[in-house]
C-alpha positions in Angstrom: 14.3 206.7 30.5 17.0 205.0 28.5 15.3 205.8 25.2 15.0 209.4 26.2 18.7 209.5 27.2 19.7 208.1 23.8 17.9 210.9 22.0 20.4 213.3 23.6 23.4 210.9 23.2 23.2 209.9 19.6 26.8 208.3 19.7 25.4 205.7 22.1 23.6 202.5 21.1 21.3 200.3 23.1 21.7 196.6 22.8 18.7 194.3 23.0 17.4 194.6 26.6 16.9 191.5 28.7 13.4 191.9 30.1 11.5 190.0 32.8 14.8 188.4 34.0 14.6 186.6 37.4 17.0 187.8 40.0 18.7 184.4 40.0 19.3 184.6 36.3 20.4 188.2 36.2 24.1 187.6 36.9 24.4 185.5 33.8 22.6 188.2 31.8 24.8 190.9 33.2 28.0 188.9 32.5 26.9 188.5 28.8 27.0 192.3 28.5 30.4 192.5 30.4 31.8 190.0 27.9 30.7 192.3 25.0 32.6 195.1 26.6 29.7 197.5 26.8 30.1 200.9 28.5 27.0 200.8 30.8 24.8 198.0 32.2 21.6 199.1 33.9 19.8 197.1 36.5 16.2 198.1 36.9 15.6 197.5 40.6 17.5 197.1 43.9 17.2 193.3 43.8 20.2 193.4 41.4 22.4 195.0 44.0 22.7 191.7 45.9 22.6 189.5 42.8 25.5 191.2 40.9 28.2 191.4 43.6 30.4 188.8 41.9 29.8 190.1 38.4 30.7 193.7 39.4 33.8 192.6 41.3 35.1 190.5 38.4 34.3 193.2 35.8 36.3 195.7 37.9 39.3 193.4 37.3 38.8 192.1 33.8 36.8 194.9 32.1 37.2 198.1 34.2 35.6 200.3 31.5 32.3 198.5 32.0 30.0 200.5 34.3 26.9 199.5 36.3 23.9 201.7 37.1 21.4 200.3 39.6 18.0 202.0 39.9 16.0 202.4 43.1 19.1 201.4 45.1 20.6 202.8 48.3 24.4 202.3 48.1 24.8 202.3 51.9 22.2 199.6 52.4 22.0 197.6 49.2 25.7 197.7 48.3 27.2 197.4 51.8 28.8 194.0 51.0 30.5 195.1 47.7 34.3 194.8 47.6 34.6 197.7 45.2 32.2 200.4 44.0 34.7 202.0 41.5 32.5 201.0 38.6 29.0 201.4 40.2 26.5 204.2 40.7 22.9 204.1 41.9 19.8 206.1 41.2 17.4 207.0 44.0 14.0 208.6 43.6 12.6 211.3 45.9 9.9 209.1 47.2 8.4 211.8 49.3 7.7 213.8 46.1 6.3 210.9 44.0 4.1 209.6 46.8 2.8 213.1 47.5 2.0 213.7 43.8 -0.2 210.6 43.8 -1.7 211.5 47.1 -3.0 214.9 46.2 -4.7 213.5 43.1 -6.2 210.7 45.1 -7.3 212.9 48.0 -9.0 215.3 45.7 -10.7 212.8 43.4 -12.0 210.2 45.8 -15.7 210.4 46.5 -15.8 207.6 49.0 -12.8 208.8 51.0 -11.3 205.4 50.4 -8.0 205.0 48.5 -5.7 202.0 48.0 -2.1 201.0 47.2 -0.5 197.8 46.1 3.3 197.2 46.4 5.2 194.3 45.0 7.4 193.8 48.1 7.6 195.2 51.6 10.7 197.3 51.0 11.7 200.5 52.8 11.0 202.3 49.6 7.6 200.8 49.3 6.7 201.9 52.8 7.9 205.4 52.2 5.9 205.7 48.9 2.7 204.6 50.6 3.3 206.8 53.7 3.8 209.9 51.5 0.8 209.0 49.4 -1.6 208.6 52.3 -0.2 211.6 54.2 -0.6 213.9 51.2 -4.1 212.6 50.5 -5.1 213.2 54.1 -3.5 216.7 53.9 -5.9 217.7 51.1 -8.8 215.6 52.4 -8.7 214.7 56.1 -11.5 212.2 55.7 -9.4 209.9 53.6 -8.6 206.3 54.7 -6.1 204.0 53.0 -6.0 200.3 52.2 -2.7 198.7 51.3 -0.9 195.4 50.4 2.9 195.3 50.3 3.5 191.7 49.3 1.7 191.3 46.0 4.7 190.4 43.9 5.1 191.8 40.4 3.6 189.4 37.9 0.1 188.2 39.0 -2.4 190.5 37.5 -5.3 188.4 38.9 -4.1 189.1 42.5 -4.3 192.9 41.8 -7.8 192.4 40.4 -9.0 190.3 43.3 -7.7 192.5 46.1 -9.0 195.7 44.4 -12.4 194.0 44.1 -12.4 193.2 47.8 -11.5 196.8 48.7 -14.2 198.2 46.5 -16.8 195.9 48.1 -15.6 196.4 51.7 -14.6 200.1 51.8 -16.1 201.6 48.7 -12.5 202.3 47.4 -12.5 204.4 44.2 -8.9 205.5 43.7 -5.8 203.3 43.4 -2.0 203.9 43.0 0.3 200.9 42.6 3.9 199.9 42.6 3.6 196.3 41.5 4.1 196.2 37.7 1.7 193.6 36.2 -0.3 193.5 39.4 -1.3 197.1 38.8 -2.9 196.0 35.5 -5.2 193.7 37.4 -6.1 196.6 39.7 -7.1 198.7 36.7 -9.2 195.8 35.4 -11.2 195.7 38.7 -11.6 199.5 38.7 -12.9 199.5 35.1 -15.3 196.7 35.9 -16.6 198.8 38.8 -17.1 201.8 36.5 -14.3 203.8 34.8 -16.2 207.1 35.3 -16.2 206.7 39.1 -13.2 204.5 39.8 -9.8 205.8 39.0 -6.1 204.8 38.9 -2.9 206.8 39.2 -0.3 205.0 37.1 3.5 204.9 37.5 6.4 205.1 36.5 5.5 206.2 33.0 2.6 208.3 31.7 0.0 205.9 30.2 -3.0 208.3 30.1 -5.1 207.5 27.1 -8.2 205.9 25.6 -6.8 202.4 26.1 -6.5 203.1 29.9 -10.0 204.3 30.8 -9.4 204.4 34.5 -6.1 206.2 34.5 -6.5 209.9 35.4 -2.9 210.8 36.1 0.6 209.2 36.3 3.6 209.7 38.6 6.5 209.7 36.2 10.1 208.7 36.9 13.1 209.5 34.7 16.0 207.4 36.0 18.5 210.1 35.0 20.4 207.6 32.7 21.4 210.7 30.7 23.4 211.9 33.7 25.2 208.6 34.0 26.1 208.7 30.4 27.5 212.2 30.8 29.6 211.1 33.7 31.0 208.2 31.8 32.0 210.4 28.9 33.7 212.8 31.3 35.4 210.0 33.2 33.6 211.0 36.4 31.4 207.9 36.8 31.6 205.5 39.8 32.6 205.4 43.4 29.1 204.2 44.5 27.6 207.7 44.1 23.9 208.1 44.2 22.1 210.1 41.5 18.8 211.5 42.9 15.8 211.8 40.6 13.6 214.6 41.8 11.3 217.4 40.7 14.2 219.9 40.3 16.1 217.9 37.7 13.0 216.4 36.0 13.5 213.0 37.5 10.0 213.1 39.1 7.0 214.7 37.4 3.2 214.4 37.4 2.0 213.3 33.9 -0.9 214.6 32.0 -4.2 215.0 33.8 -7.4 213.3 32.5 -10.4 215.3 31.4 -12.3 213.3 34.0 -10.6 215.6 36.6 -12.7 218.8 36.8 -11.0 222.0 35.8 -11.2 223.5 39.4 -9.6 220.3 40.8 -6.9 220.4 38.2 -6.1 223.9 39.3 -5.9 222.7 42.9 -3.6 219.8 41.9 -1.2 222.1 40.1 -1.1 224.4 43.2 -0.2 221.4 45.3 2.4 220.3 42.8 4.2 223.6 43.3 4.1 223.1 47.1 5.4 219.5 46.8 8.3 220.8 44.6 9.0 223.5 47.2 8.9 221.0 50.0 6.2 222.8 51.9 3.2 220.4 51.6 4.5 217.6 53.8 7.0 217.3 56.6 9.1 214.2 57.2 7.4 213.8 60.6 4.0 213.6 58.9 5.2 210.8 56.6 6.9 209.0 59.5 3.6 209.2 61.5 1.8 207.2 58.8 4.7 204.8 58.5 4.5 204.1 62.2 1.0 202.8 61.8 1.9 200.1 59.2 2.0 196.5 60.2 
């Protein structure tokens, strides 16, 4: 998303990103950017909301031109303890849409009526994603049943492989969607071992469909609207704890390319359902909440 934003903002420059940074180490990483006087610091994940309280407060005093953008973050919940939000904004994703996009693909492509989901942490956002995913799958295929794990972490690919293998053996699972970074790679390994022509994965948050990902048949894609944050900074309108929403209307949520493994008639149905998801007519909030109420 940042690289895409830079293509439209050629006067901006991206410094070397600090990847795979533990939450406990992230304040030091963020402070190093503050000390350089950058215009925008992006925290990829709501865990940085609690970790960066002191850095944000100090920057508001010493470097007020430095702005912070936190993705997947609810300002009312994750930033409730902040002393000031003058230099902070958040990005939230329409989880109903992204979950539903994955769900219609899974519901139409499963032959066993068994689909799965792995989440890195049991967060409210994770529960909403899965609930929309299963509700949409059951909307297009009432026989579908779902398996889930919400506490997989984000780094242990072997865990993803192991639990996916277990579900394949116990339920006949043949379609997965994940929200657990490296753990998702393990799930794809297990699906490939079971047969890449009959066991499928829906990737996120970027489109990774290709020959090097034989199980991926589609991707739910998120653009974190960093371009909008840049525009606001240039106009002097950034801050105040506002939340930018990434959704299908502004291109923040899309369904990536569809694999040739999806039959043409099924692709047509998927595209019809995509239009319904964008219009908000496929699922109701009550249907999603009904699934959420069954989760332990």
